[in-house]
C-alpha positions in Angstrom: -16.0 0.0 -12.2 -13.1 -1.5 -10.2 -12.2 0.2 -7.0 -9.2 -0.3 -4.7 -8.8 1.1 -1.2 -5.1 1.4 -0.4 -4.2 1.6 3.3 -0.7 1.4 4.8 1.2 1.9 8.0 -1.6 1.4 10.5 0.9 1.0 13.4 -1.5 -0.4 16.0 0.2 0.4 19.3 0.7 4.0 18.3 -2.6 5.0 16.7 -5.1 7.9 17.1 -8.0 6.0 18.7 -10.5 8.5 17.2 -9.7 7.5 13.7 -10.4 3.7 13.4 -14.2 3.9 13.5 -14.5 6.7 10.9 -11.9 5.0 8.7 -13.9 1.7 8.7 -17.2 3.5 8.0 -15.7 5.5 5.2 -14.2 2.3 3.6 -17.6 0.5 3.8 -19.4 3.4 2.1 -17.0 3.3 -0.9 -17.9 -0.4 -1.5 -14.4 -1.3 -2.8 -13.6 -4.3 -5.0 -10.6 -4.9 -2.8 -8.9 -3.4 0.2 -5.0 -3.5 0.0 -2.9 -3.0 3.2 0.7 -2.5 2.3 2.3 -3.4 5.6 3.2 -2.1 9.1 0.0 -3.2 10.8 1.8 -2.8 14.2 4.3 -0.5 15.9 6.4 -3.2 17.6 4.9 -6.6 16.4 3.6 -7.3 19.9 0.8 -9.8 20.4 -1.7 -7.2 21.7 -1.0 -4.9 18.8 -1.6 -7.7 16.3 -4.9 -8.5 18.1 -6.0 -5.0 17.4 -4.9 -5.3 13.8 -6.7 -8.6 13.4 -9.9 -7.0 14.7 -9.5 -4.1 12.3 -9.1 -6.5 9.3 -12.0 -8.6 10.5 -14.2 -5.5 10.6 -13.4 -4.8 6.9 -14.1 -8.5 5.9 -17.4 -8.4 7.8 -18.7 -6.2 5.0 -17.8 -9.0 2.6 -14.9 -7.0 1.2 -11.8 -9.0 0.5 -8.5 -7.8 2.0 -5.0 -8.4 0.5 -2.0 -7.6 2.7 1.7 -7.8 2.9 3.9 -7.4 6.0 6.0 -4.3 6.8 9.3 -4.1 8.7 7.4 -3.1 11.9 5.5 -6.4 11.7 8.7 -8.3 12.7 10.1 -8.0 16.2 12.7 -5.3 16.6 14.2 -6.2 20.0 13.4 -9.9 20.2 16.4 -11.0 18.1 15.6 -14.7 18.5 12.1 -14.3 16.9 13.3 -11.8 14.3 16.0 -14.1 13.0 14.3 -17.5 13.3 10.6 -16.8 13.1 10.1 -13.2 12.1 6.6 -13.6 10.7 5.1 -16.0 13.3 2.8 -13.3 14.9 1.9 -11.8 11.6 0.9 -15.2 10.3 -1.3 -16.0 13.3 -3.1 -12.6 13.3 -3.2 -11.4 9.7 -2.4 -14.1 7.1 -0.2 -17.1 6.6 0.3 -16.1 3.0 3.1 -13.4 2.9 2.7 -12.9 -0.8 -1.0 -13.3 -1.6 -2.7 -12.9 -5.0 -6.2 -11.7 -6.1 -7.8 -11.4 -9.4 -11.1 -10.4 -11.1 -12.0 -10.2 -14.8 -10.6 -6.6 -14.7 -7.3 -7.0 -12.7 -4.6 -9.2 -11.3 -3.0 -8.2 -8.0 0.1 -9.8 -6.5 1.7 -9.1 -3.1 5.5 -9.0 -2.7 7.2 -9.4 0.6 10.0 -6.8 0.8 10.8 -7.2 4.5 14.4 -8.0 5.4 14.4 -9.2 9.0 18.2 -9.0 9.3 18.3 -5.3 8.4 14.8 -4.5 9.8 14.2 -1.1 8.2 15.6 -1.4 4.7 13.6 -3.4 2.2 15.0 -6.1 -0.1 13.8 -7.7 -3.3 15.2 -10.9 -4.7 14.9 -12.5 -8.2 12.6 -15.1 -6.7 10.1 -12.4 -5.6 10.0 -10.8 -9.0 9.9 -14.1 -10.9 6.9 -15.2 -8.9 5.1 -11.9 -9.6 5.8 -12.1 -13.3 4.4 -15.7 -13.4 1.2 -14.5 -11.7 0.7 -11.7 -14.2 1.1 -14.1 -17.0 0.4 -13.2 -20.6 -1.1 -9.8 -21.4 -4.9 -10.2 -21.4 -5.8 -6.6 -21.0 -6.3 -6.7 -17.2 -4.9 -4.1 -14.9 -1.8 -5.5 -13.2 -1.0 -4.4 -9.7 2.0 -5.2 -7.4 1.7 -4.5 -3.7 4.7 -4.1 -1.4 5.7 -2.3 1.7 9.0 -0.6 0.8 8.9 1.9 -2.1 10.9 1.3 -5.2 11.5 5.0 -5.6 12.1 7.8 -3.1 13.5 11.3 -3.1 17.3 11.4 -3.0 17.1 13.8 -0.1 15.1 11.4 2.1 17.1 10.0 5.0 15.9 6.4 4.7 17.7 3.3 3.5 16.7 2.5 -0.1 15.2 -0.8 -1.1 17.8 -3.2 -2.2 17.2 -4.6 -5.7 14.6 -1.8 -6.5 16.1 -0.9 -9.9 16.2 -4.5 -11.2 12.7 -5.2 -9.7 11.3 -2.2 -11.5 12.7 -3.2 -14.8 11.4 -6.8 -14.4 7.9 -5.6 -13.3 7.8 -3.3 -16.3 8.7 -6.1 -18.6 6.0 -8.2 -17.0 3.4 -5.6 -17.9 2.8 -4.2 -14.4 0.6 -1.1 -14.4 0.7 0.0 -10.7 3.0 -0.5 -7.8 1.3 0.2 -4.4 3.6 0.8 -1.4 3.9 2.5 2.0 6.7 2.9 4.6 7.3 6.7 4.0 4.1 8.0 5.5 3.2 10.3 2.6 0.8 10.0 -0.3 2.0 10.2 -3.9 1.0 9.1 -7.3 3.5 9.6 -10.1 5.0 7.5 -13.0 8.2 5.9 -12.0 11.2 7.9 -13.3 12.9 4.7 -14.5 9.8 3.1 -16.1 7.1 5.7 -16.8 4.8 3.0 -18.0 4.3 1.9 -14.3 2.5 4.2 -11.9 4.0 4.6 -8.4 1.1 5.0 -5.9 2.3 5.7 -2.3 0.0 5.6 0.7 0.4 7.7 3.8 -0.3 6.4 7.3 -4.0 5.7 7.9 -4.1 5.6 11.7 -0.7 6.3 13.2 0.2 9.4 15.2 3.6 9.2 13.4 2.3 11.5 10.6 5.6 13.3 9.8 3.9 16.6 9.2 1.1 15.3 7.0 -2.5 14.3 7.9 -3.6 10.7 8.2 -4.6 9.5 4.7 -5.6 6.6 2.6 -6.0 6.2 -1.2 -9.0 5.4 -3.3 -8.0 4.1 -6.8 -10.7 3.7 -9.5 -10.3 2.0 -12.8 -13.0 3.3 -15.1 -14.4 1.5 -18.2 -12.6 3.9 -20.5 -9.2 2.9 -19.1 -8.8 6.1 -17.1 -7.3 5.6 -13.6 -8.4 7.9 -10.8 -6.5 8.4 -7.5 -8.2 10.2 -4.6 -6.5 10.9 -1.3 -8.8 10.8 1.7 -7.5 12.9 4.6 -8.4 12.9 8.3 -9.9 16.1 9.4 -10.8 17.5 12.8 -14.3 16.5 13.7 -15.3 15.2 10.3 -13.5 11.9 10.0 -12.0 11.3 6.6 -12.9 13.6 3.6 -11.8 13.2 0.0 -9.5 15.5 -1.9 -9.9 16.2 -5.6 -9.5 13.1 -7.8 -6.5 13.0 -10.1 -6.9 11.1 -13.4 -4.2 9.3 -15.3 -4.1 7.9 -18.8 -1.6 5.3 -20.1 -0.2 6.0 -23.5 2.9 5.3 -25.6 5.2 7.3 -23.3 3.7 5.9 -20.1 1.2 7.3 -17.5 0.3 10.9 -17.8 -1.9 13.1 -15.6 -4.6 15.0 -17.2 -3.7 18.7 -17.8 -4.6 21.2 -15.1 -4.2 18.8 -12.2 -1.5 18.8 -9.5 -1.3 15.9 -7.1 -1.2 16.8 -3.5 -2.1 15.2 -0.2 -2.7 18.4 1.8 -5.4 18.3 4.5 -8.8 19.7 3.7 -9.0 21.0 7.2 -6.8 21.1 10.2 -5.6 17.4 10.8 -5.9 15.7 14.2 
């Protein structure tokens, strides 16, 4: 079975210090095929914050688990305009990875990272034709493997949400669907969600909450566990931080892909509510 652990929005510099240890131990026990981190490693892209993020990633890799990551808008300097405009990813590259759009593959899946950060707008994401062309080239011809795209900014969000929408999202979704993408993993909004995209129901939108930050926006700290089972079923489990018990799993939600796209098995309702009172 292929297992992905999906983390996002760690925000070192504004984290709950009681959560990092339990999170690392929980990840190690799940023995994932790959850990995906979809951006915002830091709160303000400061050197000390990146050093903490680097140590966190190293702790995952010490268990011989590969990590694929993309930057988030918080990983570029906000107030240092010189760095943000001329070398926005310098600190990220030194601490996390020189590759802003990494790839990973196994006999069961292909994963491609897409950098959606727009240093000139800082918070709003942006996708260009170059980003999507590269992702499509990596996916290649359909060989039956699960195809996963990883980016920080979501390609879909509620119309009532007061956040800038990702530029180029509609065209990107159409192109990813045409390239055979199955999943798009993202963060940025600090809430967990797993639903088919409205525009392209053949692609599943999996959103991660914040794993460590105190900026929880009314929800617990969470991360996602995504399992691809031999029968083609995809299972998404949200692990939530609980008071005194570290991270505990919620009920798994199973999805099947058919002629009309992804559907959740009947009798299930996706939710990321805490199992107990969150920290």
